[in-house]
N, C-alpha and C positions, 0 to 999 in steps of 0.2 A: 638220145635226144637232148639231154641237158647240156651236152658239150658242144652244141651247135653254135657257130658264129652268128650271133643275132644281128650284127651290124651288116651282114651281107645276105643272110639266108632266111627266108620266111619259115617260121615254125609251123605253119599250117600246111603248106603245100611243097616246101623245100626248094622253091624257085630262088635262083641266085642272080638272075639277069635283070638289069635295068631297074633294080629297086631304088627307091628314093629315101633318103634319110633327112629328117626335119626335126626341129627342136620345139618342144611345147613346155609351157610353164604351169605350175600349180596355181589355180585361180579360185577354187572353192573357198579357201580360207585366206586368199591373197598372200600366200607365202612367196610366190613368184619363183621358187626353185625351178631350175630348167632341166629337162630330160630329153634325151634323143629317142626318137621313134623311127622305126623302118616302115615304109608302105610298100607292099608287095605289088609289083606291076602285073602279076599274073592273076592271083585270086582276089586282090584288092583288100587284103587284111592289113591291120596295123599291129605293131607290137613294140613294147618298150624294149629298149636295148640293154640298159643296165638299171634295174630297179634299185631303189635305195636300200641299204642294208638293214636299216631300222624303219619298218613301216608304221610302227605305233604312233609316231608323231603325226602321221597323215590320217589316222583314224581317231581323232579326238573325240571327246564326249558329245560334241554338237553334231557329229556325223549322223545323218538321218537314220541309218539302219540300227543305231544303238540307243534310240530313245526308249523310255520306259514302256514295258508292255501294258496295254490297256486291257484290263479285265472287265467282264460284264456280269451282272447279277442273274439270278435264276430266271426271272421273267424275261429278260433280254435273251437268254440262251434258248428259252422256249420259242421265241420269235425267230431266232436264227435257224433252229431246227426246222421250223415250219417253212421258212423261206426257201430252204434247200429242197424240201419236198415239193413245194409249189413249183420251183424252177424245173425239177425233173419232170413234172407233169406237163411242161411246155408253156407255162404262164410266165413270161418274161417281163420285167420292168426295168426301165433305164436306171432307176435309183438303186438297183441291186449291185452289190460289189462284183467286180470283174472276175474274181477267182471262182465264182459259181460257173461262169462260162467255161473256164479252163477245165474244171472238174467234169462238167457235162460232156465236153468234147473228148475228154480222156476216158469217158465211160467209167468213171470212178465209182466204186462200191464203198459203202461205209466200212466194210471189213477188209478192204485192201490194206496191205502194208505200204505205207507212204513215207518217203524220205524227202526232206527239204534240205538241200545242201547249200550252205551259205545262208542260213536261216535268219541272220541278224539277231533280233531280240526274240524271235519265235512267234511273232504276232500272227503270221499267216496260218501256221498249223494250230495255233490256239483257236483262231476263228473257225478252222475246220473241225476241231474237236467240238466246238459249240454247235456246229451244224450236224453233228452225229457221227463223225468219223472216229474209229476206235483205236487204230494202230498207227501212231504218228511219231516220226523221228525227225529231229532237227539237228543239224551239224554246222558249227561255225567256229573257227579258230579264235575269234575275238569275243565269244560269248562271255557275258559278265559272270554268270554262274550256271552250273548244270542243274537240270530239273528232271525229276521222275515223278509224274503226277497223273495217275488215272488214265493211262493210255497215251500220255504226252511226255516224250522224252527228249531232252536237249543236251547235246554233248559238245564239249569244247575241243573239237578236232577239226582238221582240214579234210579234204576229200580223200587223202590217202589213209585216214584213220576210219573210213566208213567201210564196214564189212557186213556180210550177210547178203540176202537176196530180197529184192523189193518188187511189188507189183507196179508201183509208180515212183519215179524219181523226178524231182523238180529242182531246177536251178533258176531261181528268179533273180536276175541281175546279179549273179555271182560268177558265172563263167568268165566274164571279162576280167575278173580279179585273179585269175589263174594264169601263171606264166607260160606253161607248155600245154597247149590244147591237145596235142596228140596223146599225151600221157593221161589227160583228163578223160578223153574218149576211151582209152584202153581200160581205165578203171570203171567207167560207166558200163562197159560191156560185162565186166565181172559182177556188178551188183544188181543189174536189171534182169529180172527173170525173162526167159524166152517167151515172147508173146506180150511182155510187159510194156509199159508206156514210159516215155521220157518227155518232159516239158522243159524247154530252155527259152527264157526270155532274156534279151540282151540288146544293147545298141549295135547297129550295123553301119557299115560304110556305104550301103546303098542309098543312105539318106542324102537328100538334096542339100540339107544344111551343112553336112560335112564337106560336100563338094564345093559349096560357095563360100563358107565361112572358115573352113580349115581349122587352125589352132584356137579360134575363138569358140568352136563348137563345144558346148558345155558337157556333152557326154564323152568327149575325149578324156576328160577328168585325170590328167596327169598328176601324180604317178600311180593312182590307185587302179586305174584300168591298164592292165598289163597287155591285154590282147582284145582287139575289136575286129571281127571278121565281116565278110560279106554273107549273104544268105547262101550263095553258091558254095562258098568255102565250107559252111556249116553242113550243107547237104552232102558234099563229098566226103568230109571227114566222118560224118555219121555213117554213110554207106560203107566205108572201108572198115568200120568197126562194128558192123552187124546191125545197123539201124536204118530203117526206112523213114524218110521225112514224108509224112502223108498230108501234112497241112501246115501252111505258114500264113500268119495273119499279121500285118503291120498294125501296131497298136500305139503309135507315137502320139504325143499330146502337144498342147500349145506351149509346153515348157521348152521345146526345142528352139522356139523363136524368142521367148521372153528371157530365158536365162542366158542364151547366147548374146542377146542384145546387152544385158547387164555386164557380161564379160567384156564386150567390146568397149563399154563405158568405164571399165576399170572397177566395177562394183562386185561385191561378193554374193555368192549363192546363199550362204548361210544368213538366216535372219532377214532375208529380202522381203519387203512388204509389196507384193505385187499389186495390190489394190491401189497403192499410192504411186507406183511406178507406171501403171498402165490403166487407161480408162476402160470402162465397160465395153465400149465400142471396139476398142483395140483388142480386148481379150476375146470378144465374140469373133472378130475377124481372124485372130490366131486360131481359135477353135475350128472355124470353117476351113482354114488353110490346112490344119493338121488332118482333118477328115479327108480332104482332097488328096493330100500326100499319101495317106494310107491306102486309099483306093487305087492310086497310081503306082503303089509299091515303091515309094520313094521317101517314106517316113524314116525317122532316125532310130527306130527300135522295132523289134519283131518278136512274135510269139511262135515258136517252132514246136510242132507235135510229131514225135517219132514213135515207132513201134520196133521192139527188139525182135528181129527175124532169125537170128542165129546166135 
């Protein structure tokens, strides 16, 4: 798979016919370096053709995934534990963090072994530990330091360094940072237990913003995003590797409009003051648009729930 000609062949479905090559530039930090991408005419996935040899310069300290972990005190942890119990009882509040919804729909138990691949600074699984989960593992090749603390373990490795078997594996906006999706799926098949669950959240080309704004779409995010699929491509790759996609929920936000607008204006994602760039009325409008796009399944990101069936 790694010797595939990425200028002509889709790494997701293998299609070689009528594919389109286009150029995108780095816009998050306004570096403007250019990179060629292939757009598959069949499965509608995008892939970077030649990633930079040294990615470290594109993951600088300001990159959002590597901000300092925010810890909470004992009283706050008690509240987080009670919040998860209340959520499981069916009492939902819009102010609750969205990861509670993911865990609920995964039917997660506090004693499940759970891996977060591409965990960034580990904030998500830290919050899960506060909520009462006991066996949590985070993996990220760019982790600042490894951690082993009372059921929370963070390791500085990429997906190929993840071993063992897990009840639940999560990839929260990390799948798109991996170059060869078929190899990722093969490894997921090895580490998820039969009957276990897999959660993948990522940007998708089903989004209307991609179709209309193209290389100004902020979630194209060249060159950090190596691969951006369609929902159908993710369903098919999962099926071929022993996973049944049983639920897909579009969960895009108003960011798809606001940051794409900033990019079109030549402005940076980092340190953008959205309150000064957009009025309250504009932000409310974009929120409504995002909700409508999600309902119509044309938002720019999705939450995919799989079960390992073989």
